[in-house]
C-alpha positions as CSV (number, residue, x, y, z in Angstrom):
1,M,47.5,171.9,223.6
2,I,47.8,173.3,227.2
3,D,47.8,170.7,230.0
4,T,45.2,172.4,232.3
5,E,45.9,170.0,235.0
6,K,49.5,170.9,235.0
7,M,48.6,174.6,235.1
8,D,46.3,174.0,238.0
9,E,49.1,172.3,239.9
10,I,51.6,175.0,239.1
11,D,49.2,177.7,240.3
12,L,48.3,175.8,243.5
13,L,51.9,175.2,244.4
14,A,52.7,178.7,243.7
15,L,49.8,179.8,246.1
16,A,51.1,177.3,248.9
17,E,54.5,178.8,248.6
18,S,53.1,182.3,248.9
19,I,51.3,181.3,252.0
20,A,54.5,180.0,253.6
21,Q,56.3,183.2,252.7
22,S,53.4,185.2,254.2
23,C,53.6,183.2,257.4
24,N,57.3,183.7,257.8
25,L,56.6,187.5,257.5
26,N,53.7,187.3,260.0
27,D,51.2,188.4,257.5
28,W,48.5,186.0,258.7
29,D,45.5,187.8,256.9
30,K,47.3,187.3,253.6
31,A,48.0,183.7,254.3
32,K,44.4,183.1,255.4
33,Q,43.2,184.6,252.0
34,F,45.6,182.4,250.0
35,L,44.4,179.3,252.0
36,K,40.8,179.9,251.1
37,K,41.8,180.2,247.4
38,I,43.3,176.7,247.7
39,I,40.4,175.3,249.5
40,T,38.1,176.3,246.6
41,D,40.5,174.8,244.0
42,E,39.3,171.3,244.0
43,S,40.7,170.5,240.6
44,G,44.1,171.7,241.8
45,L,44.0,169.7,245.0
46,K,43.0,166.6,243.2
47,N,46.0,166.8,240.8
48,V,48.7,168.5,242.8
49,S,52.0,166.7,243.4
50,Q,51.7,165.5,247.1
51,G,55.1,165.8,248.1
52,L,55.6,169.4,247.0
53,F,52.2,170.4,248.4
54,L,52.8,168.6,251.8
55,Q,56.2,170.3,252.1
56,C,54.6,173.7,251.7
57,M,51.9,172.8,254.2
58,N,54.6,171.6,256.6
59,E,56.2,174.9,256.5
60,I,53.1,176.8,257.0
61,L,52.2,174.7,260.1
62,K,55.7,175.1,261.4
63,S,55.4,179.0,261.3
64,L,51.9,178.8,262.9
65,S,53.0,176.3,265.7
66,E,55.9,178.4,266.6
67,K,53.8,181.7,266.6
68,I,51.1,180.1,268.7
69,N,53.3,178.0,271.1
70,H,55.3,181.2,272.0
71,S,52.2,183.3,272.5
72,D,51.0,184.2,276.0
73,D,47.3,183.6,276.8
74,N,46.2,186.0,274.2
75,I,46.7,184.4,270.8
76,L,46.1,186.9,268.0
77,Q,42.7,186.5,266.3
78,P,44.3,186.6,262.6
79,V,46.8,183.8,263.8
80,Q,43.8,181.6,265.1
81,E,41.8,182.2,261.9
82,C,44.9,181.3,259.7
83,A,45.4,178.1,261.8
84,A,41.7,177.2,261.2
85,E,42.0,177.8,257.4
86,C,45.2,175.8,257.3
87,F,43.4,172.7,258.8
88,R,40.5,173.2,256.6
89,C,42.8,173.1,253.7
90,L,44.4,169.8,254.9
91,R,41.0,168.4,255.6
92,Q,39.8,169.3,252.2
93,S,43.1,167.9,250.5
94,C,42.9,164.6,252.3
95,A,39.3,164.1,251.2
96,L,40.0,164.9,247.6
97,N,43.4,163.3,247.0
98,S,44.3,159.9,248.5
99,Q,47.9,160.6,247.7
100,I,48.2,163.5,250.0
101,Q,46.3,161.4,252.7
102,S,49.0,158.6,252.3
103,G,51.7,161.0,251.8
104,L,51.2,162.3,255.5
105,S,53.2,159.2,256.7
106,S,56.3,160.9,255.2
107,F,55.5,164.2,256.7
108,M,54.9,163.4,260.4
109,D,56.0,166.9,261.5
110,I,52.6,168.0,260.1
111,L,51.0,165.9,262.8
112,E,53.4,167.0,265.4
113,Y,52.7,170.7,264.7
114,T,49.1,169.9,264.8
115,K,49.5,168.5,268.3
116,I,51.5,171.5,269.4
117,I,48.9,174.0,268.1
118,T,45.9,172.1,269.6
119,E,47.6,171.6,272.9
120,K,48.3,175.4,273.1
121,I,44.7,176.3,272.0
122,I,43.2,174.1,274.8
123,S,45.4,175.8,277.4
124,V,44.0,179.1,276.5
125,D,40.5,177.9,275.7
126,A,38.5,180.6,277.3
127,Q,39.6,182.7,274.3
128,K,36.8,183.5,271.9
129,D,36.5,181.4,268.8
130,S,39.3,179.0,269.8
131,E,37.0,176.0,269.3
132,N,37.1,176.7,265.5
133,V,40.9,175.8,265.4
134,L,40.1,172.6,267.3
135,K,37.1,171.4,265.2
136,C,39.1,172.0,261.9
137,A,42.2,170.3,263.3
138,I,40.2,167.4,264.6
139,Q,38.2,167.0,261.3
140,F,41.6,167.0,259.3
141,L,42.9,164.3,261.5
142,G,39.6,162.5,260.9
143,N,39.9,162.7,257.1
144,A,43.6,161.6,257.4
145,C,42.5,158.4,259.0
146,V,39.6,157.4,256.7
147,S,40.4,154.0,255.2
148,N,44.1,154.5,256.0
149,A,45.5,152.0,258.7
150,T,48.9,153.7,258.9
151,N,47.5,157.1,259.7
152,Q,45.1,155.6,262.1
153,K,47.7,154.1,264.2
154,A,50.1,157.0,264.0
155,I,47.4,159.5,265.1
156,W,46.1,157.2,267.8
157,E,49.6,156.9,269.3
158,L,50.4,160.6,269.0
159,F,47.0,162.1,270.2
160,I,45.9,159.5,272.8
161,N,46.7,161.7,275.8
162,Q,44.9,164.7,274.1
163,F,41.7,162.9,273.2
164,R,40.4,163.4,276.7
165,S,40.8,167.2,276.8
166,F,39.0,167.3,273.3
167,L,36.2,165.1,274.6
168,H,35.7,167.3,277.7
169,H,35.5,170.6,275.6
170,A,32.6,172.7,276.3
171,D,31.7,172.9,272.7
172,S,29.7,169.8,271.9
173,K,30.8,169.8,268.2
174,V,34.4,169.3,269.4
175,C,33.3,166.3,271.4
176,D,31.4,165.0,268.5
177,C,34.2,165.3,266.1
178,T,36.6,163.6,268.6
179,C,34.3,160.7,269.0
180,M,34.2,160.4,265.2
181,L,38.1,160.4,265.1
182,V,38.3,157.8,267.9
183,H,36.0,155.6,266.0
184,T,37.9,156.0,262.9
185,C,41.3,155.2,264.6
186,L,39.7,152.0,266.3
187,T,38.6,150.5,263.2
188,T,42.3,149.4,262.8
189,V,43.7,150.0,266.2
190,A,41.2,147.9,268.1
191,K,41.7,145.1,265.6
192,I,45.5,145.0,265.8
193,D,45.6,145.3,269.4
194,Q,42.9,143.2,271.2
195,C,44.8,144.0,274.5
196,L,44.1,147.8,274.0
197,L,41.7,148.1,276.9
198,N,44.6,147.2,279.3
199,N,45.7,150.8,278.6
200,A,44.4,153.1,281.2
201,S,44.4,156.1,278.7
202,A,42.3,153.9,276.2
203,Q,39.9,153.0,278.9
204,D,39.4,156.6,279.8
205,I,38.8,157.6,276.1
206,V,36.4,154.9,275.4
207,L,34.4,155.6,278.8
208,T,34.3,159.4,278.1
209,C,33.0,158.7,274.5
210,I,30.1,156.5,276.0
211,E,29.5,159.0,278.6
212,A,29.2,161.9,276.1
213,T,26.7,159.6,274.1
214,A,24.4,159.1,277.2
215,Q,24.8,162.6,278.7
216,K,25.2,165.0,275.6
217,D,23.5,162.7,272.9
218,I,26.8,162.5,270.9
219,E,26.0,160.2,267.9
220,W,29.5,159.3,267.1
221,G,29.9,157.9,270.7
222,L,27.6,155.0,269.7
223,Y,30.0,153.9,267.0
224,V,32.8,153.8,269.5
225,L,30.7,151.6,271.7
226,E,30.0,149.4,268.8
227,D,33.9,149.1,268.3
228,M,34.5,148.2,271.7
229,L,31.6,145.4,272.0
230,K,33.7,143.5,269.6
231,N,36.6,143.5,272.0
232,D,36.9,140.6,274.4
233,L,38.2,142.9,277.2
234,F,35.2,145.4,277.2
235,L,33.0,143.5,279.7
236,P,35.6,142.6,282.3
237,K,37.5,146.0,282.1
238,L,34.9,148.6,281.4
239,Y,31.3,147.5,281.8
240,W,31.7,147.7,285.7
241,K,33.0,151.3,285.4
242,M,30.0,152.6,283.6
243,G,27.4,154.7,285.4
244,H,23.7,153.8,285.6
245,K,22.8,156.2,282.7
246,E,25.6,154.8,280.4
């Protein structure tokens, strides 16, 4: 009898390897189409070997980060679209396969490349459709964090200085996704570190989430506020800094 799950895994890994090769050849359109095929293959993502899959995704993101980081202020549209599809693929794989989600701790370069790409995208933010890359990247990070304390801590520490740029983005969906990510990280980080709010960057992130809730009607900001109400330092450190509307 043919093992269909094994066949799915082989097909998906072959696709992932083809994507990595296409990226190395700067064939971004082909890479994007292959990524879309992986996203629709739920059975393959559920059963694929997390180590080999993440290794392929790591190579893909490495190629993308090098291309994007060394671009001038005009990142090619096919490259942006390929990056967005790559983050969609990682978002989907983390949601469907807990081994892929937990395996990220062994492939921290994936998070590093994500940071490089999002930093560059923000620096050329006036460019059309750049927000799609940010939204997909932040949603991937959010799915990587769900019920995973190790990833929550790693992502909080790596992206703490980037959260503010995400939260101030003109696209309200980027802000909303970031509030969701901050809340997910804080479910563990705030419990581990009751002195979290002694950190000026953490204070700024929490205040910005609360401001977004009051001024832009960002729903996820309410959850961040709830997280902080459980912290003994919230009232003495932050309450007096909040504006009248907040």
